[in-house]
N, C-alpha and C positions, 0 to 999 in steps of 0.2 A: 636268670631276670625274672621270669613270669612264674607262677605256680603253675602255667600250664603250657601246651607247646603250641604255639601262636601258628606254627607251619601246619600243625594236624588240623586246626581250626580252620586254616585258609584251603585246605582238602577237604574240607565237609564232613571231618569226623562229628558226630552229635553228640556223643557222650564226652569228648573234649569240650565241644562249645559248650555243654551245659556247666562244666566245671568253671569256662571263662565266665559266662554271666554270673554264676555264684561266687566268683572272685570280685569283678568290678560291679556287680549290680550295686552295693551297698555304697560304694563310694561315689558313683553315679547319682545315686538317690540324695546323698547328704548335698551334694553340690547342686543338683536342680531345685531341691527345697530351699535353698537360699534365693532362689527366683520367684517360685511360683509354689502353689500349694502342693500338698502331698499326692493328692487325686491327679493335678495333671501332671507332676512329676511322673508318677507311675506311668501314665501314659506316654510322655516324650522319652523316658528311659528305653521302654520297651520299643519304641519307634525306632532308636538309635542302634540298638541291639539285632532288630529284622534288618532294618537298612545294612547292618555290618554285615550280617549272614548272608543277605543278598548280592552284594558286593565286595564280599572276603577274597575273592582272587585278585581284584584290581586295585585295593588297598594294600599299599605299600609303607606303612609307616614306622620308622625304626624305634618310636617310643609308641605304643600303642595306647597306654594310659593317657599320654598326653593327647594325642589325637581323638579317644573318645572323650575325654573331660573338654576336649574343645567343640565336639560335636555335640554334646549335651548342651555347654554354653549357648552355642548358635541357636540349637533348638528351643531353648528357652527364652531368649531374645525375641525370636522370631515371633514366639508364641505371644509374646507380652506384645509386641509390636501389632500383631494382629487382632490382639484384645482390645488395645488402644483405638485401631482402625474402627471395629466392630460397636465401641461405645460411642465414638464420634458419631458414627453413621446413626446409631440408634438416638442419640441425644437429637440430632437433626430432625430425625423424623417424629421425635416427640414433640419436637419445636413446631416442627409443618403441622401435625395434628393439632397443638394448641391454637396455632394460627387459624387453620380451618374451622375449629370449634368455637374460637372467638368472633370469627366473620358470620359463620351460621348463627351464632346467637345475636351477632347483631342485626343480621338481616330480619331475623324472626322477631328481634325487638321492635325493627321499622315497621315490620308488617302488622304487627300489634298496635304501634302507634296509628298507623295510619288506617286500621279498622277503627280504633278507638274515633280517632278524628272523622272517618266516615259516619259513624252512628251520630256522633254529635252533630255532623252537619244535616243529615237526616231530620232529626230531632227538630234543629232550629228552623228547617223549611218545613217542618210540619205546624211549626208554631204559628209562623208566617200566612203557611196556608190557610190555617183557621182562623185569620184575621178576616180572609175573602168573605164576601157574600156566600151562604151555603149555595146557591146553583153554580156559580164560578168556581168554587171550591171542587164542587162535584164534577163539574167539566175537566178542571184541571186533573184530578186523582184519575179520573177514568182515561186521560190523555198519557200521561206520564207515567204513572203507576201501574196501570194495566194495557199500556199499548193498544188500547182501542183506536181504531180509526175514527176520524170526524163523524161520517155516516153512521156508524154504530152508536156513536155517544147521543147522536139526535134521537135515536130510536129508544134508547135506553131512557133518556132523559125527558123523551117524548117533546122535544122542539126541533125546530128547523137548523142543517147543519150550518146556516149562516148565523144563527144566532149562539151556537157551539163554538165557531172560531171567533166571535166576539167574546165569549168568556174566556177563553184561553188565552187569546189575546191580552184581555184586561189583566188576567191572573198573572201572566208573563212579565209585564209592566209593573204591574204591583210588586212582586217578587224581587224584582231586579233593583227597584228602590228601596225595598225594604231588606234585602240581602247584600247590599252594596259592599258594606265591610267584609263581610262572610265570603263573599267571592274574591276579593283582594287576597284573604287569608288561605282561602284553598288554594289560589294561585300560586302563594309562597309555598305552601307546603306539599304541592302535587307534583312541582315542575323542577 
């Protein structure tokens, strides 16, 4: 029935197995190439022959050609299913990476927006500070921009601590009034 003695293959005869391989390899390749590309088909068909060799004594098929065809077909279908799972996984990973990149860009955009708004706020506050009398503006800047305590400000400006406190209080009252609309906007943006 077959050009090789299957019983000798089952007994482990390497020469007969080589003939067995040469007999069935082209047919199994033709079948596998209907499902997958040639490179993958070669790997799958060789896997089938390797498995057949390992399990030759346990395989008791009456029609060895049908058995090998079915084995190759199943290998190809399993490979296709595996590829589909891999492709779906890769698509999900790409989607997740795209979402992360989008969120990172959005966060970066928000940070940039906040920096721009902060800079604008500083400029508007400085415009209001410039409207103050020079000594009041100086006391305010030394207190809030340079974090100096009232005592040190008094020494720098050569005035009393009480006068420094008055200048700073007057500056804060004026800025609250002058920047009241700006304060409302900053509350909206930063909360």
